[in-house]
TORFIKE-934364 format. One record per residue (C-alpha): residue number from 1; residue in one letter; x, y, z. Coordinates in steps of 0.5 Angstrom, whole numbers, plus 500, padded with zeros to 3 digits. Layout:
BEGIN
<site NUM, a, <X, Y, Z>>
...
//
This chain:
BEGIN
<site 1, m, <398, 350, 508>>
<site 2, i, <401, 343, 509>>
<site 3, l, <393, 341, 510>>
<site 4, d, <391, 345, 504>>
<site 5, e, <397, 341, 500>>
<site 6, g, <394, 335, 502>>
<site 7, l, <387, 336, 501>>
<site 8, a, <389, 338, 494>>
<site 9, a, <393, 332, 493>>
<site 10, f, <387, 328, 495>>
<site 11, v, <382, 331, 491>>
<site 12, g, <387, 330, 485>>
<site 13, a, <388, 323, 486>>
<site 14, a, <381, 321, 487>>
<site 15, a, <379, 325, 481>>
<site 16, a, <385, 321, 477>>
<site 17, v, <382, 314, 480>>
<site 18, a, <375, 316, 478>>
<site 19, h, <377, 318, 471>>
<site 20, v, <380, 311, 470>>
<site 21, a, <374, 308, 473>>
<site 22, i, <369, 311, 468>>
<site 23, a, <374, 311, 462>>
<site 24, g, <375, 303, 464>>
<site 25, s, <367, 302, 464>>
<site 26, v, <366, 306, 458>>
<site 27, t, <372, 301, 455>>
<site 28, v, <369, 295, 457>>
<site 29, h, <362, 297, 455>>
<site 30, a, <364, 299, 448>>
<site 31, l, <368, 293, 447>>
<site 32, l, <362, 288, 449>>
<site 33, y, <357, 292, 446>>
<site 34, k, <359, 296, 440>>
<site 35, r, <359, 292, 433>>
<site 36, n, <362, 298, 429>>
<site 37, v, <370, 298, 430>>
<site 38, g, <370, 305, 428>>
<site 39, a, <365, 307, 433>>
<site 40, a, <368, 303, 439>>
<site 41, v, <375, 306, 438>>
<site 42, s, <372, 313, 438>>
<site 43, w, <368, 312, 444>>
<site 44, i, <374, 309, 448>>
<site 45, g, <379, 315, 445>>
<site 46, i, <374, 320, 448>>
<site 47, a, <373, 317, 454>>
<site 48, w, <380, 317, 456>>
<site 49, l, <382, 323, 453>>
<site 50, s, <376, 327, 456>>
<site 51, p, <376, 326, 463>>
<site 52, f, <369, 326, 466>>
<site 53, l, <366, 329, 460>>
<site 54, g, <367, 323, 455>>
<site 55, g, <364, 319, 460>>
<site 56, l, <358, 323, 460>>
<site 57, l, <357, 324, 453>>
<site 58, y, <358, 316, 452>>
<site 59, a, <352, 315, 457>>
<site 60, i, <348, 320, 454>>
<site 61, m, <349, 319, 446>>
<site 62, g, <353, 312, 446>>
<site 63, v, <349, 307, 450>>
<site 64, n, <343, 304, 447>>
<site 65, r, <338, 303, 453>>
<site 66, v, <332, 302, 448>>
<site 67, k, <330, 294, 447>>
<site 68, r, <324, 292, 445>>
<site 69, r, <326, 286, 441>>
<site 70, a, <320, 281, 439>>
<site 71, q, <315, 286, 443>>
<site 72, r, <310, 286, 437>>
<site 73, l, <303, 287, 440>>
<site 74, r, <300, 283, 434>>
<site 75, r, <304, 278, 431>>
<site 76, d, <299, 273, 432>>
<site 77, r, <295, 277, 427>>
<site 78, l, <301, 277, 421>>
<site 79, p, <301, 270, 417>>
<site 80, p, <308, 267, 418>>
<site 81, v, <314, 267, 413>>
<site 82, s, <314, 261, 409>>
<site 83, s, <317, 259, 402>>
<site 84, s, <310, 260, 400>>
<site 85, s, <311, 268, 400>>
<site 86, a, <317, 267, 395>>
<site 87, a, <313, 263, 391>>
<site 88, a, <308, 268, 390>>
<site 89, i, <312, 273, 386>>
<site 90, a, <316, 267, 383>>
<site 91, v, <316, 270, 376>>
<site 92, d, <320, 276, 379>>
<site 93, p, <328, 275, 378>>
<site 94, l, <329, 278, 385>>
<site 95, s, <325, 272, 388>>
<site 96, p, <332, 271, 392>>
<site 97, l, <331, 278, 395>>
<site 98, e, <324, 277, 397>>
<site 99, y, <326, 271, 401>>
<site 100, a, <332, 274, 404>>
<site 101, v, <328, 280, 406>>
<site 102, g, <323, 275, 409>>
<site 103, r, <328, 272, 413>>
<site 104, l, <331, 278, 416>>
<site 105, t, <325, 282, 418>>
<site 106, g, <320, 276, 420>>
<site 107, l, <314, 279, 416>>
<site 108, p, <311, 276, 410>>
<site 109, s, <311, 280, 403>>
<site 110, v, <303, 281, 402>>
<site 111, p, <300, 282, 395>>
<site 112, g, <294, 286, 393>>
<site 113, n, <296, 293, 395>>
<site 114, t, <295, 300, 391>>
<site 115, i, <301, 305, 392>>
<site 116, e, <300, 312, 389>>
<site 117, m, <306, 317, 389>>
<site 118, l, <305, 324, 391>>
<site 119, r, <310, 330, 391>>
<site 120, s, <311, 334, 397>>
<site 121, g, <306, 337, 401>>
<site 122, d, <303, 341, 395>>
<site 123, q, <300, 334, 393>>
<site 124, a, <300, 330, 399>>
<site 125, y, <297, 334, 405>>
<site 126, p, <290, 335, 401>>
<site 127, r, <290, 328, 400>>
<site 128, m, <292, 326, 408>>
<site 129, l, <287, 331, 410>>
<site 130, a, <281, 329, 406>>
<site 131, e, <283, 322, 409>>
<site 132, i, <283, 324, 416>>
<site 133, d, <276, 327, 415>>
<site 134, l, <273, 321, 412>>
<site 135, a, <276, 317, 418>>
<site 136, q, <271, 313, 421>>
<site 137, r, <274, 309, 427>>
<site 138, s, <282, 310, 428>>
<site 139, i, <287, 315, 426>>
<site 140, g, <294, 314, 428>>
<site 141, l, <299, 319, 426>>
<site 142, c, <307, 319, 427>>
<site 143, s, <311, 325, 425>>
<site 144, y, <319, 327, 426>>
<site 145, i, <317, 334, 425>>
<site 146, f, <310, 337, 426>>
<site 147, r, <310, 344, 426>>
<site 148, a, <304, 349, 428>>
<site 149, d, <304, 353, 422>>
<site 150, e, <300, 354, 416>>
<site 151, a, <301, 347, 414>>
<site 152, g, <300, 344, 421>>
<site 153, e, <294, 348, 423>>
<site 154, p, <290, 344, 418>>
<site 155, f, <292, 338, 421>>
<site 156, h, <291, 340, 428>>
<site 157, q, <283, 342, 426>>
<site 158, a, <282, 336, 422>>
<site 159, l, <285, 331, 428>>
<site 160, i, <281, 335, 433>>
<site 161, r, <274, 334, 428>>
<site 162, a, <276, 327, 428>>
<site 163, q, <276, 326, 435>>
<site 164, q, <270, 330, 437>>
<site 165, r, <266, 326, 432>>
<site 166, g, <268, 319, 436>>
<site 167, v, <274, 317, 432>>
<site 168, e, <280, 314, 436>>
<site 169, v, <286, 319, 434>>
<site 170, r, <293, 318, 437>>
<site 171, v, <299, 323, 435>>
<site 172, l, <306, 321, 436>>
<site 173, i, <311, 327, 435>>
<site 174, d, <319, 326, 436>>
<site 175, g, <321, 329, 442>>
<site 176, v, <327, 333, 439>>
<site 177, g, <325, 333, 432>>
<site 178, g, <318, 336, 434>>
<site 179, g, <321, 341, 438>>
<site 180, y, <325, 339, 444>>
<site 181, f, <324, 346, 448>>
<site 182, w, <317, 347, 445>>
<site 183, s, <312, 344, 441>>
<site 184, g, <306, 348, 439>>
<site 185, t, <303, 342, 436>>
<site 186, y, <303, 338, 442>>
<site 187, q, <300, 344, 446>>
<site 188, h, <295, 345, 441>>
<site 189, l, <292, 338, 441>>
<site 190, k, <293, 336, 448>>
<site 191, k, <289, 342, 450>>
<site 192, a, <284, 340, 445>>
<site 193, g, <283, 333, 448>>
<site 194, v, <287, 329, 443>>
<site 195, p, <291, 324, 445>>
<site 196, v, <298, 326, 443>>
<site 197, a, <305, 324, 446>>
<site 198, r, <312, 326, 445>>
<site 199, f, <317, 320, 443>>
<site 200, l, <323, 320, 448>>
<site 201, h, <322, 326, 451>>
<site 202, s, <323, 330, 458>>
<site 203, y, <325, 337, 460>>
<site 204, f, <329, 334, 466>>
<site 205, p, <336, 331, 463>>
<site 206, w, <337, 326, 468>>
<site 207, r, <330, 323, 465>>
<site 208, m, <332, 324, 458>>
<site 209, p, <338, 319, 457>>
<site 210, f, <336, 317, 450>>
<site 211, v, <337, 324, 446>>
<site 212, n, <341, 320, 441>>
<site 213, l, <335, 316, 439>>
<site 214, r, <330, 319, 435>>
<site 215, n, <323, 317, 432>>
<site 216, h, <324, 319, 424>>
<site 217, r, <318, 315, 422>>
<site 218, k, <313, 319, 418>>
<site 219, v, <306, 315, 418>>
<site 220, l, <299, 316, 418>>
<site 221, v, <294, 310, 418>>
<site 222, i, <287, 311, 417>>
<site 223, d, <282, 306, 420>>
<site 224, g, <287, 300, 419>>
<site 225, k, <286, 301, 411>>
<site 226, v, <289, 307, 408>>
<site 227, a, <296, 309, 410>>
<site 228, f, <301, 315, 408>>
<site 229, t, <308, 314, 409>>
<site 230, g, <315, 317, 406>>
<site 231, g, <320, 322, 407>>
<site 232, l, <315, 328, 408>>
<site 233, n, <314, 332, 415>>
<site 234, i, <309, 337, 416>>
<site 235, g, <311, 344, 416>>
<site 236, a, <310, 350, 411>>
<site 237, e, <317, 349, 408>>
<site 238, n, <314, 343, 404>>
<site 239, i, <309, 347, 400>>
<site 240, e, <312, 349, 394>>
<site 241, a, <306, 353, 391>>
<site 242, a, <307, 358, 398>>
<site 243, k, <314, 360, 396>>
<site 244, p, <317, 359, 403>>
<site 245, a, <324, 362, 404>>
<site 246, h, <327, 355, 404>>
<site 247, p, <323, 350, 400>>
<site 248, v, <324, 343, 401>>
<site 249, r, <322, 338, 395>>
<site 250, d, <319, 331, 398>>
<site 251, t, <316, 325, 396>>
<site 252, h, <310, 321, 400>>
<site 253, f, <306, 315, 398>>
<site 254, r, <299, 313, 399>>
<site 255, i, <298, 306, 400>>
<site 256, e, <292, 302, 401>>
<site 257, g, <291, 294, 402>>
<site 258, p, <293, 289, 406>>
<site 259, v, <300, 291, 408>>
<site 260, v, <297, 297, 412>>
<site 261, e, <296, 292, 417>>
<site 262, q, <304, 292, 418>>
<site 263, l, <304, 300, 418>>
<site 264, t, <299, 300, 423>>
<site 265, d, <303, 295, 427>>
<site 266, t, <309, 299, 427>>
<site 267, f, <305, 305, 429>>
<site 268, a, <302, 301, 435>>
<site 269, d, <308, 299, 437>>
<site 270, d, <311, 306, 438>>
<site 271, w, <305, 308, 441>>
<site 272, l, <305, 303, 446>>
<site 273, f, <313, 304, 448>>
<site 274, t, <311, 311, 449>>
<site 275, t, <305, 311, 453>>
<site 276, g, <304, 304, 455>>
<site 277, e, <297, 304, 451>>
<site 278, q, <295, 298, 447>>
<site 279, l, <292, 299, 440>>
<site 280, v, <289, 292, 439>>
<site 281, s, <282, 293, 437>>
<site 282, q, <278, 292, 430>>
<site 283, a, <278, 299, 430>>
<site 284, w, <285, 299, 428>>
<site 285, f, <286, 292, 425>>
<site 286, p, <280, 290, 421>>
<site 287, k, <280, 284, 416>>
<site 288, p, <285, 286, 411>>
<site 289, a, <282, 286, 404>>
<site 290, a, <286, 286, 397>>
<site 291, v, <285, 292, 393>>
<site 292, g, <290, 292, 388>>
<site 293, d, <296, 288, 385>>
<site 294, v, <302, 291, 388>>
<site 295, t, <306, 286, 393>>
<site 296, a, <309, 290, 399>>
<site 297, r, <312, 289, 406>>
<site 298, v, <314, 294, 411>>
<site 299, v, <322, 294, 413>>
<site 300, n, <323, 297, 420>>
<site 301, s, <329, 299, 423>>
<site 302, g, <332, 302, 430>>
<site 303, p, <336, 301, 436>>
<site 304, d, <331, 296, 439>>
<site 305, e, <333, 291, 433>>
<site 306, d, <338, 286, 433>>
<site 307, m, <340, 288, 426>>
<site 308, e, <340, 294, 422>>
<site 309, q, <334, 291, 418>>
<site 310, i, <334, 297, 413>>
<site 311, e, <341, 297, 411>>
<site 312, f, <342, 290, 411>>
<site 313, v, <336, 290, 406>>
<site 314, a, <339, 295, 402>>
<site 315, l, <346, 291, 402>>
<site 316, h, <341, 285, 399>>
<site 317, a, <338, 289, 394>>
<site 318, i, <345, 291, 391>>
<site 319, s, <348, 284, 391>>
<site 320, c, <342, 281, 387>>
<site 321, a, <342, 287, 382>>
<site 322, r, <343, 285, 375>>
<site 323, r, <342, 291, 371>>
<site 324, s, <341, 297, 375>>
<site 325, i, <341, 301, 381>>
<site 326, r, <338, 308, 383>>
<site 327, v, <339, 311, 390>>
<site 328, v, <335, 318, 391>>
<site 329, t, <337, 321, 398>>
<site 330, p, <338, 327, 401>>
<site 331, y, <344, 325, 405>>
<site 332, f, <349, 320, 403>>
<site 333, l, <354, 318, 408>>
<site 334, p, <353, 310, 409>>
<site 335, a, <358, 305, 412>>
<site 336, e, <363, 303, 408>>
<site 337, p, <360, 296, 407>>
<site 338, l, <354, 300, 403>>
<site 339, t, <359, 304, 399>>
<site 340, m, <363, 298, 397>>
<site 341, a, <357, 294, 395>>
<site 342, l, <355, 300, 390>>
<site 343, g, <362, 301, 388>>
<site 344, l, <363, 293, 386>>
<site 345, a, <356, 293, 383>>
<site 346, a, <359, 298, 378>>
<site 347, m, <365, 295, 377>>
<site 348, r, <361, 289, 375>>
<site 349, g, <357, 293, 369>>
<site 350, i, <351, 295, 373>>
<site 351, e, <348, 302, 372>>
<site 352, v, <349, 305, 379>>
<site 353, d, <346, 312, 379>>
<site 354, i, <346, 316, 386>>
<site 355, l, <342, 322, 386>>
<site 356, l, <343, 327, 391>>
<site 357, p, <341, 335, 392>>
<site 358, e, <347, 339, 390>>
<site 359, h, <346, 343, 397>>
<site 360, s, <342, 340, 403>>
<site 361, n, <340, 343, 409>>
<site 362, h, <346, 340, 413>>
<site 363, a, <353, 343, 411>>
<site 364, i, <357, 338, 415>>
<site 365, l, <354, 332, 411>>
<site 366, d, <355, 336, 404>>
<site 367, w, <362, 336, 406>>
<site 368, a, <363, 329, 409>>
<site 369, r, <360, 326, 403>>
<site 370, r, <365, 328, 398>>
<site 371, v, <370, 323, 401>>
<site 372, p, <366, 317, 400>>
<site 373, l, <363, 319, 393>>
<site 374, r, <370, 320, 390>>
<site 375, p, <372, 312, 390>>
<site 376, l, <365, 311, 387>>
<site 377, v, <365, 315, 381>>
<site 378, e, <372, 312, 380>>
<site 379, a, <369, 305, 380>>
<site 380, g, <364, 307, 375>>
<site 381, c, <358, 310, 379>>
<site 382, r, <354, 316, 376>>
<site 383, v, <353, 321, 382>>
<site 384, w, <348, 326, 380>>
<site 385, l, <347, 333, 383>>
<site 386, l, <340, 336, 384>>
<site 387, p, <339, 343, 383>>
<site 388, a, <335, 347, 388>>
<site 389, p, <330, 346, 392>>
<site 390, f, <333, 342, 397>>
<site 391, d, <330, 335, 395>>
<site 392, h, <329, 331, 401>>
<site 393, s, <326, 324, 398>>
<site 394, k, <329, 317, 400>>
<site 395, l, <328, 312, 394>>
<site 396, m, <331, 306, 391>>
<site 397, t, <330, 302, 385>>
<site 398, i, <333, 295, 383>>
<site 399, d, <333, 293, 376>>
<site 400, e, <327, 297, 374>>
<site 401, s, <322, 292, 378>>
<site 402, w, <324, 293, 386>>
<site 403, s, <323, 299, 390>>
<site 404, m, <324, 301, 397>>
<site 405, i, <321, 308, 400>>
<site 406, g, <320, 311, 406>>
<site 407, s, <324, 315, 412>>
<site 408, a, <331, 312, 412>>
<site 409, n, <337, 317, 409>>
<site 410, w, <343, 313, 407>>
<site 411, d, <347, 315, 413>>
<site 412, t, <349, 312, 419>>
<site 413, r, <344, 316, 423>>
<site 414, s, <338, 313, 419>>
<site 415, f, <341, 306, 419>>
<site 416, r, <343, 305, 426>>
<site 417, l, <341, 310, 431>>
<site 418, n, <334, 312, 428>>
<site 419, f, <327, 309, 429>>
<site 420, e, <326, 308, 421>>
<site 421, l, <320, 305, 417>>
<site 422, n, <321, 303, 410>>
<site 423, v, <317, 299, 405>>
<site 424, e, <319, 295, 400>>
<site 425, l, <315, 293, 393>>
<site 426, h, <315, 288, 388>>
<site 427, d, <312, 292, 382>>
<site 428, a, <315, 294, 375>>
<site 429, d, <310, 299, 374>>
<site 430, f, <312, 303, 380>>
<site 431, a, <319, 302, 380>>
<site 432, r, <319, 305, 373>>
<site 433, r, <315, 311, 375>>
<site 434, i, <320, 312, 381>>
<site 435, i, <325, 313, 375>>
<site 436, e, <321, 317, 371>>
<site 437, a, <320, 322, 377>>
<site 438, t, <327, 323, 379>>
<site 439, t, <331, 325, 372>>
<site 440, p, <338, 326, 373>>
<site 441, k, <341, 333, 372>>
<site 442, r, <348, 335, 373>>
<site 443, q, <353, 329, 374>>
<site 444, l, <359, 330, 379>>
<site 445, t, <366, 328, 376>>
<site 446, v, <373, 326, 379>>
<site 447, a, <376, 332, 376>>
<site 448, e, <371, 337, 380>>
<site 449, i, <372, 333, 386>>
<site 450, d, <380, 334, 385>>
<site 451, a, <379, 341, 384>>
<site 452, d, <377, 342, 391>>
<site 453, p, <383, 346, 394>>
<site 454, l, <387, 343, 400>>
<site 455, p, <383, 347, 405>>
<site 456, i, <377, 344, 403>>
<site 457, r, <379, 337, 402>>
<site 458, l, <382, 338, 409>>
<site 459, r, <375, 340, 412>>
<site 460, n, <371, 335, 408>>
<site 461, s, <376, 329, 411>>
<site 462, a, <375, 332, 418>>
<site 463, a, <368, 332, 417>>
<site 464, r, <368, 325, 415>>
<site 465, l, <371, 323, 422>>
<site 466, l, <364, 325, 425>>
<site 467, q, <360, 320, 421>>
<site 468, p, <359, 315, 427>>
<site 469, y, <355, 321, 430>>
<site 470, l, <352, 325, 424>>
//
């Protein structure tokens, strides 16, 4: 009996020492590497208040081990950023924004592009499939979700046909968004001999320490000359004409011109990171040729970057706005600097319009967004709620002359945890087309928010506390 009590005391003491050591290690790491104060405080609290489990969660979800800084395979092919790139659009009153984004991204803005807006899978999928069938040298496809359903199957067949006729085909699917336990697309393409990979995926938990870092990019590059990007995944829910049970409306874009080189560079970098294979041949990177008059530049962001580039570009754009700001996003839960910048812009007389779906496909995010929306409405921002179907578009315009499109939502996950790809465009005609395509519907008011009963307000405020992890 005495021996049992002694053993129990020893085990208890050892567990206490281990807990202190683990929680202390988490504290030191969070203090050194977490720049966001709220995230640092949250993780330190979890580590101390949840023995062992808190440390395990931090190891899985809180530590950024993905570092690929400066490993762009083809940086020598991209012209250096200089004052001449800003001079190229000197007539644009937002030229200070052009200069700031160049300094931030290290990429030049390139003229000579064309861009076409496509609504949902109804318009985008046929165009994407047609370009795949026309491909002669290379196809790179990256998608967060790529379902093996009635929408995905035509892509399977088109990619297999391209591989069989000698085109270099590479397909990258996110290891979680594309189906963690089973990806029918991965299995089908692999069996057919198409080079396909799953981003940061392993069935063995001890080899999957990156569960919180996802590749949310959606990009298709054809022969290094034509690209598609935006918010559209590949799945039957994106085809409105088929009347799916839970339809998703989205916006995608066809881009042609020299900026496709930057889009291809992003895909090649992700493919190298995932598979170790370099894509550097002329099949992927032909000599760029001007085909239009739109100036564009890729803005990448991810946990491998030293700065949250897309978030910082949005902040720069808001600060440069003189007349109007329009944001269209399916999820709205950004960090406080962005909400503050929007509110201050409205207070200095700028028309700020924020367009959100009335109900998204993530209820907790809908609950949490009510908290930051109230002070924005009070500051003079106009918040518009879009009726069903759920709109998954991600768009931003400034002064009806500058736009940013791509994969990033306006939330902490997209700005700081996910690998995202956006494109900024200096073109007034295109900005006006975005505005015309996103007509506001019902305006949210302070009275409506204040009408929420106390239990709902408590629920919403509690959901907001999950912001660093949503």
